[in-house]
Backbone bond lengths (Angstrom), bond angles and torsions (degrees), N, CA, C in turn:
res aa  C-N    CA-C-N  psi(-1)  N-CA   C-N-CA  omega(-1)  CA-C   N-CA-C  phi
1 M - - - 1.476 - - 1.525 108.34 -
2 N 1.388 117.41 123.28 1.461 120.19 179.87 1.514 110.26 -75.00
3 L 1.336 115.53 175.05 1.461 121.02 -174.66 1.520 113.48 -61.65
4 P 1.349 118.80 -48.25 1.472 117.27 -179.71 1.519 112.50 -59.80
5 S 1.341 116.69 -41.36 1.466 119.66 -179.40 1.513 111.34 -64.53
6 R 1.341 114.86 -41.00 1.461 118.99 -179.89 1.535 110.39 -65.41
7 A 1.319 115.49 -41.17 1.462 119.24 179.95 1.513 111.35 -64.05
8 I 1.335 115.09 -41.76 1.463 119.43 179.99 1.525 110.68 -65.01
9 A 1.343 116.74 -37.34 1.462 120.61 179.27 1.523 110.87 -65.07
10 V 1.347 115.05 -43.39 1.464 119.12 179.20 1.524 110.65 -63.57
11 L 1.344 115.21 -44.20 1.456 119.18 179.53 1.520 111.22 -62.15
12 G 1.336 116.28 -40.21 1.452 120.05 179.02 1.515 112.34 -61.24
13 L 1.347 115.51 -40.66 1.459 119.84 178.65 1.517 111.20 -63.04
14 L 1.345 116.32 -44.78 1.457 120.42 -178.55 1.518 111.86 -67.71
15 I 1.348 116.09 -38.77 1.463 119.10 177.13 1.519 110.16 -63.38
16 G 1.359 115.47 -38.52 1.455 119.15 177.69 1.503 111.99 -61.99
17 L 1.333 116.53 -43.03 1.462 120.22 177.67 1.515 111.27 -63.87
18 G 1.345 115.26 -41.69 1.451 119.43 -179.90 1.512 111.39 -64.23
19 A 1.342 116.73 -41.92 1.456 120.10 -179.39 1.518 111.01 -66.39
20 T 1.353 116.62 -37.36 1.458 119.59 178.47 1.513 110.67 -61.38
21 S 1.340 115.96 -44.60 1.458 119.92 179.26 1.516 110.94 -66.41
22 L 1.316 116.09 -37.83 1.449 120.95 -174.79 1.521 111.68 -63.87
23 F 1.331 116.45 -37.81 1.458 119.81 -175.24 1.525 113.16 -101.63
24 A 1.320 116.80 2.23 1.461 119.45 -179.87 1.513 112.42 -81.41
25 G 1.330 117.61 -11.10 1.458 120.87 -177.25 1.513 110.61 85.81
26 P 1.327 116.86 178.35 1.466 120.73 -177.78 1.517 111.76 -60.52
27 M 1.303 116.13 142.72 1.459 120.42 174.10 1.516 108.07 -128.54
28 Q 1.306 115.84 155.68 1.447 120.71 -174.35 1.521 110.51 -89.77
29 G 1.332 114.41 136.82 1.446 120.32 176.49 1.513 110.66 -91.29
30 P 1.319 117.50 -165.65 1.465 121.32 178.96 1.517 111.10 -58.48
31 A 1.320 115.30 140.84 1.462 120.04 -178.73 1.522 110.57 -66.34
32 I 1.306 115.84 127.35 1.466 122.19 176.04 1.517 107.09 -123.67
33 K 1.312 117.13 120.45 1.453 121.26 -176.33 1.526 110.95 -87.75
34 Y 1.318 114.68 137.86 1.454 121.34 176.89 1.527 108.68 -120.92
35 S 1.287 116.10 142.99 1.466 120.16 175.29 1.519 107.57 -97.88
36 I 1.321 115.75 86.31 1.463 121.59 -177.42 1.520 108.59 -114.75
37 Y 1.309 116.46 129.56 1.455 119.42 177.78 1.526 109.55 -151.64
38 D 1.313 114.31 155.06 1.461 121.44 172.66 1.522 106.55 -125.00
39 R 1.321 116.39 118.51 1.463 121.48 -176.75 1.526 109.79 -125.23
40 D 1.300 114.13 138.95 1.461 120.76 177.16 1.524 107.93 -127.38
41 P 1.325 119.00 120.37 1.470 126.73 -4.27 1.526 111.38 -78.85
42 D 1.327 117.03 165.66 1.460 121.37 -178.02 1.521 112.05 -61.62
43 T 1.327 117.08 -29.20 1.465 119.96 -178.97 1.520 112.00 -71.15
44 G 1.333 117.51 -20.75 1.445 121.04 -178.03 1.518 113.21 72.01
45 N 1.328 117.60 19.91 1.455 120.64 -175.91 1.527 112.73 -123.70
46 G 1.343 117.94 -3.29 1.458 122.24 174.32 1.537 113.87 57.13
47 P 1.324 117.80 -172.65 1.467 123.14 -2.94 1.522 112.37 -85.71
48 I 1.333 115.04 156.48 1.457 119.78 173.11 1.525 109.57 -83.50
49 E 1.330 114.75 -47.25 1.457 119.62 -173.90 1.530 110.03 -157.13
50 F 1.319 115.42 144.55 1.460 120.53 169.69 1.521 107.31 -98.37
51 L 1.315 116.51 120.30 1.457 121.04 -178.86 1.516 109.25 -100.35
52 S 1.306 116.27 115.27 1.458 120.72 174.09 1.526 108.60 -78.54
53 A 1.301 116.76 172.53 1.460 122.22 -175.54 1.535 111.00 -54.86
54 G 1.346 115.70 122.47 1.457 121.45 177.15 1.520 115.28 81.01
55 E 1.325 118.56 3.07 1.466 121.57 -176.19 1.536 111.14 -83.47
56 T 1.331 116.68 155.15 1.461 123.37 179.23 1.522 109.77 -125.44
57 Y 1.326 116.05 136.43 1.472 122.21 175.81 1.521 108.29 -115.78
58 R 1.342 116.99 130.24 1.459 122.44 -179.00 1.527 110.33 -120.92
59 S 1.330 115.24 140.25 1.466 120.51 175.99 1.523 108.12 -162.24
60 D 1.310 116.64 -167.42 1.461 120.04 177.83 1.521 110.62 -151.83
61 F 1.329 114.32 157.42 1.458 122.23 170.37 1.525 107.01 -95.64
62 N 1.327 116.60 136.71 1.460 121.17 -179.40 1.522 108.85 -126.97
63 L 1.318 116.32 95.85 1.471 121.55 -179.69 1.520 112.12 -73.56
64 L 1.330 117.06 -21.86 1.466 120.91 -179.04 1.521 110.92 -64.00
65 E 1.316 116.18 -29.09 1.461 120.55 179.25 1.529 112.15 -84.19
66 K 1.334 116.48 -4.38 1.461 121.28 -177.18 1.522 112.91 -112.13
67 G 1.330 116.49 13.64 1.458 120.12 176.03 1.511 115.27 102.58
68 F 1.324 118.58 1.75 1.460 120.53 179.39 1.520 110.60 -81.57
69 D 1.344 116.35 130.13 1.461 122.79 178.64 1.522 108.15 -119.87
70 P 1.339 118.91 106.91 1.467 120.81 -177.07 1.520 114.40 -65.06
71 L 1.331 118.35 -15.34 1.466 121.09 179.58 1.521 112.55 -82.76
72 T 1.320 117.21 -24.65 1.465 120.27 -177.06 1.527 113.39 -120.03
73 M 1.329 117.37 -7.38 1.462 121.28 -178.68 1.526 109.90 -126.06
74 K 1.320 115.46 136.43 1.463 121.13 174.62 1.520 108.49 -111.81
75 I 1.329 116.68 129.40 1.459 121.45 -179.71 1.525 109.49 -75.53
76 T 1.320 116.67 124.00 1.460 122.02 -178.24 1.528 112.80 -107.95
77 A 1.319 116.96 -18.39 1.462 120.53 179.00 1.524 108.66 -158.75
78 A 1.315 115.56 153.62 1.469 120.24 -179.87 1.519 109.42 -148.96
79 R 1.307 114.17 153.95 1.467 121.27 177.65 1.532 108.05 -144.92
80 V 1.345 116.09 128.29 1.452 122.01 177.24 1.528 108.27 -114.12
81 T 1.336 115.35 132.76 1.464 121.07 -178.06 1.530 110.50 -128.90
82 F 1.318 115.73 136.60 1.454 121.69 172.05 1.527 108.43 -126.41
83 A 1.329 116.14 142.56 1.458 121.60 178.83 1.524 109.48 -127.27
84 F 1.325 115.81 141.63 1.456 121.90 -175.96 1.527 110.69 -130.92
85 A 1.330 115.04 161.19 1.464 121.02 172.84 1.524 108.45 -145.38
86 D 1.329 115.16 139.93 1.463 121.34 178.56 1.527 108.77 -77.97
87 D 1.328 115.87 143.15 1.458 118.40 178.34 1.527 112.49 -82.00
88 N 1.364 114.94 -10.19 1.475 120.91 179.15 1.533 112.02 57.36
89 G 1.321 115.27 26.86 1.455 118.70 -178.09 1.514 113.90 -90.43
90 D 1.327 117.96 -13.38 1.463 121.26 178.26 1.527 108.25 -152.46
91 R 1.308 115.91 177.04 1.466 120.57 -178.95 1.526 111.94 -95.87
92 R 1.309 116.30 6.36 1.459 120.91 -178.41 1.528 110.35 -76.64
93 D 1.337 115.98 141.93 1.468 119.63 175.77 1.522 109.49 -72.99
94 E 1.348 115.40 146.66 1.469 120.91 178.84 1.528 109.63 -108.13
95 Y 1.332 114.70 139.48 1.455 120.47 179.57 1.529 109.00 -132.95
96 A 1.323 115.17 140.60 1.465 120.23 -179.99 1.527 109.95 -121.99
97 T 1.319 115.27 140.56 1.465 122.22 169.67 1.520 106.96 -117.92
98 V 1.336 115.47 127.97 1.466 121.38 -175.44 1.520 109.41 -121.57
99 Y 1.332 115.07 128.98 1.463 121.90 175.97 1.528 109.40 -110.18
100 L 1.331 116.25 136.07 1.459 123.10 168.40 1.518 106.14 -109.26
101 G 1.306 117.12 105.43 1.456 119.19 -169.85 1.524 108.40 65.74
102 T 1.335 115.43 -120.46 1.470 120.17 176.89 1.524 112.11 -104.42
103 D 1.329 117.19 2.07 1.464 121.62 -178.00 1.525 110.85 -96.46
104 I 1.324 115.92 141.30 1.464 121.10 178.87 1.531 109.91 -84.93
105 M 1.310 116.53 125.61 1.461 121.89 173.59 1.534 110.27 -94.27
106 L 1.332 116.93 -45.60 1.460 122.62 176.44 1.524 108.29 -125.84
107 D 1.327 116.80 134.90 1.459 121.13 -178.09 1.524 108.79 -123.83
108 N 1.323 116.68 104.65 1.465 121.77 -178.13 1.530 111.37 51.33
109 Q 1.339 114.01 48.10 1.463 120.08 179.56 1.531 109.46 -83.35
110 E 1.339 116.30 124.64 1.458 118.90 177.99 1.515 109.64 -67.46
111 V 1.334 116.88 132.45 1.461 121.67 -177.96 1.518 109.49 -122.98
112 N 1.319 114.92 143.13 1.459 121.57 179.24 1.530 108.30 -130.15
113 G 1.322 116.47 -117.08 1.452 119.71 -178.44 1.515 111.60 76.15
114 N 1.336 115.44 162.58 1.456 119.23 177.44 1.522 110.17 -149.76
115 H 1.299 116.26 171.93 1.457 121.91 -174.30 1.531 112.63 -85.82
116 T 1.326 117.18 -10.13 1.457 120.64 -178.18 1.525 110.43 -68.28
117 N 1.327 116.38 132.70 1.464 121.26 179.91 1.529 111.21 56.11
118 A 1.334 116.08 41.26 1.465 121.03 179.13 1.541 109.99 -62.36
119 P 1.342 117.69 144.69 1.476 127.34 1.02 1.526 114.34 -94.57
120 L 1.337 118.27 11.65 1.461 120.50 -174.55 1.522 112.70 -63.70
121 N 1.307 117.50 -33.90 1.460 120.20 -174.98 1.522 114.20 -94.22
122 Y 1.322 117.20 10.90 1.458 119.00 173.20 1.529 109.41 -67.65
123 D 1.320 116.03 162.75 1.461 122.21 176.19 1.533 107.31 -96.80
124 Y 1.348 116.59 111.52 1.465 121.97 -172.94 1.530 111.37 -102.30
125 Y 1.339 114.39 139.87 1.462 121.64 171.90 1.527 108.07 -136.29
126 Y 1.336 116.10 138.11 1.469 118.58 -178.81 1.520 110.35 -145.59
127 Q 1.312 115.02 162.13 1.462 122.58 174.94 1.518 108.35 -140.44
128 E 1.346 116.24 144.04 1.467 121.39 -177.20 1.518 110.59 -123.56
129 W 1.354 114.77 151.25 1.465 122.87 177.01 1.519 108.71 -134.78
130 S 1.332 116.56 148.50 1.468 121.02 179.10 1.524 109.44 -148.43
131 I 1.337 116.17 148.02 1.468 119.95 179.27 1.523 111.60 -68.46
132 T 1.330 118.17 -12.22 1.458 120.70 176.42 1.523 111.74 -74.06
133 N 1.334 117.25 -14.45 1.461 122.15 177.73 1.524 109.44 -106.79
134 T 1.311 116.17 117.32 1.461 120.85 -176.98 1.527 112.07 -56.88
135 S 1.317 116.48 -37.21 1.466 120.09 -177.43 1.521 112.79 -68.75
136 D 1.331 117.56 -13.90 1.468 121.01 -178.56 1.526 113.02 -92.69
137 L 1.329 117.30 -9.04 1.463 120.25 -172.06 1.521 112.98 -64.97
138 T 1.320 117.45 -36.41 1.464 120.00 -179.36 1.522 111.03 -61.46
139 F 1.337 115.86 -45.24 1.462 119.71 -179.95 1.523 110.68 -65.25
140 L 1.333 118.13 -45.14 1.459 120.81 -178.23 1.528 111.47 -64.70
141 T 1.324 116.50 -35.07 1.465 120.19 177.62 1.522 110.55 -65.20
142 S 1.326 117.20 -42.78 1.464 120.24 178.62 1.521 111.30 -67.35
143 L 1.325 116.79 -30.26 1.462 121.14 -179.61 1.524 111.72 -74.13
144 Q 1.326 117.16 -15.75 1.458 121.47 -178.64 1.526 112.36 -60.45
145 S 1.318 117.82 -18.70 1.464 120.82 176.69 1.529 111.61 -67.74
146 G 1.328 116.29 -21.49 1.460 120.37 179.94 1.510 114.35 92.30
147 I 1.347 116.93 -5.18 1.469 121.71 -178.78 1.523 109.17 -121.89
148 L 1.327 116.13 132.61 1.465 120.71 176.24 1.526 108.80 -134.77
149 N 1.329 116.00 114.37 1.460 120.88 176.64 1.531 110.16 -80.62
150 Y 1.316 115.94 146.08 1.456 119.05 175.69 1.530 109.64 -145.25
151 K 1.320 115.06 159.15 1.459 120.07 173.30 1.527 109.29 -144.41
152 V 1.305 114.65 144.94 1.462 122.66 179.37 1.521 107.41 -119.90
153 M 1.339 116.39 129.76 1.456 121.21 -174.78 1.526 109.90 -124.51
154 S 1.322 115.76 141.59 1.461 121.02 170.41 1.519 107.41 -85.89
155 T 1.334 115.75 109.81 1.464 121.09 -175.47 1.530 108.83 -128.37
156 A 1.322 115.72 -173.74 1.463 120.49 178.35 1.524 109.21 -160.88
157 P 1.312 117.27 149.70 1.470 119.99 174.97 1.530 110.28 -60.93
158 T 1.305 115.54 161.60 1.468 121.08 -178.95 1.530 110.74 -56.00
159 G 1.305 115.63 131.47 1.459 120.68 177.68 1.514 114.23 91.33
160 Q 1.337 117.71 -4.86 1.458 120.57 179.07 1.524 110.23 -115.84
161 K 1.312 115.40 159.81 1.456 120.52 179.28 1.526 110.50 -94.20
162 C 1.327 115.23 148.43 1.464 120.57 178.87 1.529 110.32 -69.19
163 G 1.329 115.12 144.23 1.447 120.11 175.47 1.517 110.53 -105.80
164 D 1.327 116.73 -174.04 1.465 120.12 177.54 1.524 109.35 -125.45
165 F 1.309 115.74 151.43 1.467 120.84 -175.54 1.518 109.92 -161.61
166 Y 1.328 115.67 170.02 1.465 122.07 176.28 1.523 110.49 -98.99
167 L 1.314 116.15 130.49 1.460 121.24 164.72 1.523 106.18 -86.79
168 K 1.308 116.69 113.38 1.462 120.43 -171.76 1.529 113.48 -95.77
169 I 1.322 116.64 -42.75 1.463 120.50 -175.62 1.520 109.29 -141.76
170 A 1.336 116.55 139.70 1.461 123.33 168.88 1.523 106.74 -131.67
171 Q 1.313 117.40 127.43 1.470 119.49 -173.79 1.523 111.35 -145.23
172 L 1.318 115.00 137.66 1.462 123.09 174.11 1.520 108.46 -121.26
173 E 1.336 117.10 126.75 1.464 122.80 177.62 1.529 108.82 -121.18
174 I 1.321 116.44 145.64 1.463 119.93 177.59 1.528 111.35 -137.62
175 D 1.328 115.24 152.28 1.454 123.27 166.01 1.517 107.14 -110.39
176 T 1.317 117.29 145.50 1.460 120.48 -178.40 1.519 110.63 -135.81
177 E 1.325 115.31 166.32 1.458 122.14 168.96 1.517 108.27 -132.94
178 C 1.327 116.38 154.74 1.460 120.68 -177.85 1.519 110.51 -72.24
179 I 1.310 115.91 144.64 1.456 122.47 172.52 1.521 107.76 -100.71
180 V 1.340 117.19 118.47 1.462 122.12 177.51 1.511 107.58 -99.62
181 K 1.316 117.22 118.36 1.449 120.96 -178.26 1.516 110.50 -72.90
182 A 1.339 115.21 133.74 1.464 120.16 -177.11 1.517 112.06 -64.15
183 A 1.332 117.41 -28.94 1.466 120.02 -179.29 1.515 110.87 -59.02
184 E 1.327 117.19 -34.62 1.460 120.78 179.95 1.513 111.24 -67.19
185 S 1.357 117.33 -43.04 1.449 120.36 179.50 1.525 110.75 -68.86
186 G 1.350 117.37 -33.69 1.453 120.01 177.35 1.510 111.83 -66.40
187 S 1.328 118.05 -40.76 1.455 121.75 178.22 1.516 111.17 -64.24
188 T 1.317 117.04 -36.68 1.463 120.94 178.60 1.515 110.65 -64.42
189 A 1.336 116.49 -41.77 1.461 120.06 179.86 1.526 110.97 -64.35
190 L 1.329 117.53 -40.90 1.460 120.79 179.33 1.528 111.42 -65.26
191 L 1.330 115.98 -41.16 1.454 120.12 179.06 1.519 111.02 -63.72
192 L 1.334 116.96 -41.24 1.458 120.80 178.39 1.515 110.62 -64.10
193 G 1.336 116.96 -39.99 1.457 120.62 179.37 1.518 112.11 -62.81
194 C 1.325 117.18 -41.78 1.465 120.80 178.51 1.528 110.88 -63.63
195 S 1.314 117.14 -38.16 1.464 120.91 179.64 1.523 110.94 -65.12
196 I 1.339 116.98 -42.90 1.462 120.59 -179.99 1.527 110.79 -66.39
197 L 1.338 115.52 -40.21 1.458 119.00 178.28 1.529 110.65 -61.39
198 G 1.335 116.30 -40.90 1.457 119.86 178.54 1.517 112.16 -61.54
199 M 1.328 117.57 -39.29 1.461 121.40 179.20 1.522 111.15 -64.54
200 F 1.360 117.24 -45.97 1.457 120.77 178.75 1.532 111.46 -62.80
201 W 1.325 116.25 -38.53 1.463 120.29 -178.41 1.520 111.07 -66.37
202 Q 1.318 117.93 -40.44 1.459 121.09 177.74 1.530 111.25 -62.02
203 R 1.335 117.06 -42.80 1.465 120.35 178.76 1.524 111.22 -64.20
204 F 1.344 116.95 -40.36 1.458 120.78 -179.33 1.525 110.80 -64.20
205 R 1.343 116.58 -41.85 1.449 120.74 -179.77 1.523 111.59 -62.59
206 R 1.332 115.05 -41.35 1.474 118.19 -179.09 1.506 110.96 -64.10
207 R 1.365 118.14 -39.60 1.470 120.65 -179.47 1.519 110.86 -71.69
208 S 1.320 117.87 -34.71 1.465 121.11 -178.67 1.523 111.89 -71.60
209 I 1.318 116.37 -42.95 1.468 119.91 -178.19 1.512 111.50 -74.09
210 G 1.312 117.20 -35.62 1.459 121.20 179.62 1.509 110.45 81.12
211 P 1.327 117.33 176.31 1.470 121.40 -179.26 1.529 111.20 -66.11
212 A 1.286 114.74 148.47 1.465 119.30 179.16 1.519 110.91 -64.94
213 A 1.359 117.55 143.63 1.478 122.20 -178.85 1.518 110.79 -71.32
């Protein structure tokens, strides 16, 4: 195989690789962990809201304001935490129901906790999701928007009366990895192929023309 043919073959291979990457869609690069979280309140010491019997508190987590970019970062894991404290104002049991979007995280969960030695003595509840668990993928995909609405309700099991309590902390944490767009890797392959072709062409020209007279 002469030089031009060899150069063309090499270029063809690289163009093929570049085209494959170009049309394969986004692919994930090396995992890069980010410490991104949205916590209310920022101090982590509460309270956010005092919920009287039967009251509902609504808010949202906004990761976009905390450095999360859905175009360049893919969420690989998430953890939501809520903390409560009893007001100790009556002998009635307190129960909380927590919704994340339209999904129930806590359903008539009895909450206690107290303000002494805050925030260590709060009553904490959390849930975690990871891309390693197939059942978690739906939630993580919806979270990719960067916004998660939630509501906390003072509720009670059937036959009991609602109590009142403090919602002290609400927090969303995520781990992410970088998204490397395939178009970038395809362009790199094409550029490399053109450079190699140029090198082969220069060598061929020198051999064809021969030494100067």
